[in-house]
C-alpha positions in Angstrom: 123.7 115.3 65.9 121.0 113.2 66.9 117.9 114.5 64.4 115.2 112.1 64.8 117.5 109.9 66.8 117.1 108.8 70.2 120.2 107.2 72.6 118.6 104.4 75.0 121.1 102.1 77.1 118.8 99.2 78.8 117.0 98.6 82.1 117.8 97.5 85.0 116.7 93.8 84.9 114.1 92.9 86.8 114.4 89.7 89.4 111.2 90.0 90.7 107.7 90.9 90.3 105.6 93.4 92.0 103.6 90.5 93.6 107.1 89.1 95.0 107.3 86.4 92.2 111.3 85.4 90.7 111.3 85.7 87.7 113.6 83.1 86.0 116.5 83.4 83.8 114.1 81.5 81.3 111.5 84.0 82.0 113.5 87.1 81.2 115.1 85.9 78.3 111.6 86.0 76.0 110.6 89.2 77.8 110.9 91.6 75.5 113.6 95.1 77.6 113.1 97.8 78.0 115.7 101.1 77.7 116.0 103.9 79.4 116.1 107.3 77.6 119.5 108.8 77.7 119.8 111.7 75.0 117.2 113.0 72.6 117.4 114.7 69.3 115.7 118.3 68.7 113.3 116.3 66.1 111.8 114.2 68.9 108.8 115.1 70.8 107.5 112.4 72.0 109.9 111.1 75.1 112.4 112.8 77.6 115.8 111.9 78.5 115.2 109.6 82.0 112.0 108.1 80.4 111.7 104.3 80.4 110.8 102.7 76.7 110.0 99.8 74.8 111.8 99.8 71.2 113.1 97.7 68.5 116.4 96.4 69.6 116.6 94.4 66.0 116.0 98.3 65.0 118.8 100.1 66.9 122.9 100.9 66.0 125.1 99.4 68.7 127.5 102.2 70.9 129.5 102.6 73.9 128.8 105.9 75.6 131.5 106.9 78.8 132.0 103.5 79.3 128.1 103.1 79.1 126.9 100.6 76.3 124.0 101.8 74.4 121.8 102.3 71.2 120.9 104.8 68.8 117.3 104.1 67.2 115.1 106.3 65.6 112.1 107.8 67.6 110.0 106.0 64.8 111.0 102.7 66.6 110.0 103.2 70.3 106.8 101.5 70.5 105.6 102.5 74.0 106.5 105.0 76.9 105.9 103.2 80.2 107.2 105.6 83.1 
């Protein structure tokens, strides 16, 4: 049972900005990575599945679900919902 936990997969990495600037691998390595919410526990009210979020990756627990890498993190460690 997830409770107040959220299951998140890494979002696809951007290689170009909306303005057309190509991001180097150095910029991508230092940028904070967003994630996509895959599932939420019954106590979570701040996000919905498929939301794109920023989170404290270091506070998460890595898991593999149906062959896909993901993390489980407490909802309190979500920093921002961007969509």
